[in-house]
N, C-alpha and C positions, 0 to 999 in steps of 0.2 A: 422541581418535578418529583413526584412521589415514585418510589422504587417500583411499584406495580405498573405504573404508566411506562417507565423506562423498559421494564421487562416486556411489556406488550409491544413496544416499538422494536426492541431487539428481535423478537420473534417475527415481526413483520419484515424487518431487514433480512433476516435469515431466509425467509420464504422467497423474497424478491430475488436474492442472489442465486438460490437454488434453481428457481424457474428460469431466470435469465441464462444460467449456465446450460440448462437443458436445451434451450432455444438455440444457443450457439452450436452445441453438439449436432443438432439436426442439420446445420449448415456446413459441418466440418468437411464433407467430401463434395459439396456442391455450393460453392460461394463464388462471388465475383468481386474484384476490386473495382469499386465504383467512385472512389474519390482518392486522388493521389495528391497529397499536399506538397511533397517534394519527391526526389528520386527514391527515398526509402520510407518516408513518413506517409503511411497509407491508411485507408479505411476500407472495409468490406461490407457486403450485404449482411454478414453475421453481426458486425458492429451495430449497424442500424436496426436490425431486427431486435437485438437485445435492448438497445436504447429505447426503441418505441415501446416495448413491453414495460420497461422500468418507468419511463415518464408517464405513460398512460395509467399504469396501476397506482403510482404515487399520487397523481393529481385526481384520480377518481376518489381515493380515500381522503386525501388532504388537499383540497383545491386551493387553499390559501398559502400553501407552502411554496418556497422557492426551490429551484433546481439549477445546479451547475453540472453540465455534462460535457465530456470531452468533445463530442461531435457537434452538438447543437448550441453550445454556449450556455448563457445564463438567462433565466426567466425570474420575474418577481424578485429583484435583488434586495428589496427592503423588507422582505418577509422575516419574521422572528425565527422560523424554522427553515433551514436550508439543507437540501440534499445534494451531496457531492458524489457524482457517480462516474465510473469508468466502465462502460458496458462491455468492453473487451480490452483488458489491460494486457498488452503483449501481442498486438495485431501482427507485427512483423514475424514473431515466432509462430503464430497461428498459421499464417499463410505458407510457412516453410515446414509445417507439420512437426514443429519442435514443441514438446509438451511443457511449455513454460509460459502460461497465460492464465488469466483469471477474470472474474467479475468482482469489482471493488465498489463498495458503497459506504459512505459516512453520512451521518445526520448531525447537524449543528443546531444549537439553540443559542441565539444571540452570539454567534461566532465561536461558541465553545462546542467541541465535539462531544456528543453524549452517547452515541451508538455507532457501531460499524460492523460490516460483514465482508469477508473475502472468501469467494468460492473458487476452488481449483477443480473444475469438472472432470478433467482427465484422471485425477486421483480420487475423485469423489470425497474431497476434504473441504469442510466448511469451518472457517474461523469466524468468531464473532466476539463482540465485547459490548459492555454497557457501563456507563459511569457508576462507579462504586459497587458494581456487581461482579467484576472480574472479567476474565477472558476464557474462551472455550474453543476446543477443537472437536468437532462432531459431538457437541453437547457435553464433553468432559472438560472440567476446569483445568487450565494450564498455568504454569508459572515459569519465570526465568530461572536459569541455572544459578548455582551458588558459587561458582568459580570466582575467585578474587585475584588470581595471579595472571598477569598479562601473558606470561610464558606458557600458560595452559589454555589460552583463549583462542577459539575459532572466531575470526573476524571476516565479515563480508563487506565488500566495498563496491562502489559504482565507479567504473572505469571512466576517466574524464573524456569529454567529447572533443573531437577534432575541430569543432566549430569555435572553440574557445580561442582567445589570442595565445600566441606561442608562449609568452611568459607564464601565464596562468596554467597552461597545459603542462609545461615543464615543472612548475612548482608542485602541481597536484601529483604527478608521477614520482617526483623526488620524495614527497612526503609519504606516499604509499610505500615506496622502497624502504624508507626509514622505519615505518611501522612494521613492515614485514620482517625486519631483523629481530623484533622483540616478541611478536605473537607466535603462538604455536602453529597456526595456519592462517594465511590470508587468501581469501577466495573472492572472485568477482561475480557480481550479479547486478543486472540493470533493473530488476524487478524489486523496487523498494518494498511494496506491500507484502510480497511473499517473504522476503528476507526478514522483515520485522515480525512476521508471524512465526518464522523459525526461531528468531530470538525469543519470542514470547513463550515458546514451548521448551526452551532450553537447548535448542539445536545449535546455537552459536551464542557468543557473548557480546557481540557488538556489530553495528552496521554504520558505515562511514560513506558520506557523499561529499567529495571535495570539488565536485563539478558545479554547474549552475544550480541554483535552488530548485528543488523539485516542485512541480505543479501540485496543487492541493489534492487532486484525484489520485496522484501517484504516491502520496505519502500519508494523508490523514487517516484513511481506513486502517492501514497497518500500524501506524503510530499509536492509535487508540488501543489496538489489541496488545501491543507491546507494553504500553504504560499501565494498562489495567492488569497486566500479568506481573508487574513489578519493575519494569525497565525504567531507566533514568535518562533524561536529556535536559539541556537548558532550553528555555523558551526562546523562540525566534533566533536560534543560533545558526550562523553560517560560518564555516562549513557545518554540515549536519553530522552529529555523532550521537548515536543512541546505544546505550550499553545496558547490560543486565544489572549493574549496580554502580554506585558513584565511584567506587574504587577503580574499577576498570575504566570508567569514563574519564576520570582524572588522569590516569596513566596515558591514555591515548591523547588527551588534550595537550599534555606536556610535550608530545612529539610533533605537534603541529606548529 
């Protein structure tokens, strides 16, 4: 795909994320929980309003494209182009009025991510990326930090889920404890897409997920932003480790 076509798609993604975020803000003080998947895994009228806008707008412009959305599932699974969307990433935080949620979108061509956008409406911050064109924060190009010493590194991690079996749960926490001995700071964050955007702008040096493999909508938009900003990770690697460079990456891998 030519660069001008990818740039056009990137702009379309950016506008999608911005408008969806504004729709969610309209629901901020007047939403209902309309679907409860389990005791804490919920969806709201804000999720579905954002999703409806995204799906309708995408299919109006690209009727032959496929869509994978957290709430409605997958449509047109054999399509060359596939949109992976989380209309409200961080619903549990949203309903508790914690400002840690976003709209996340990625576009794949033949299973390869070519564009992405993550909008954090409460900060009015938009991250975006496009294949071979770099990554951007509110239109300004960003890149990963140049830190190469693990002892100077800020590392964000996903706290393991209690739903895991006890052995894996204990293993994950023991590994995080070990990593914490060597890094400058170890911080927890369950929002992979936002953490990877912070990595992309030089705000931290690595992100680690030793829990269950993240779902596509939870990781692909942010991973694209991080990698286009210069981050490194191994393809299809579990546990997930993304770092600002291969040196930090290898130091963390040695501790796992």
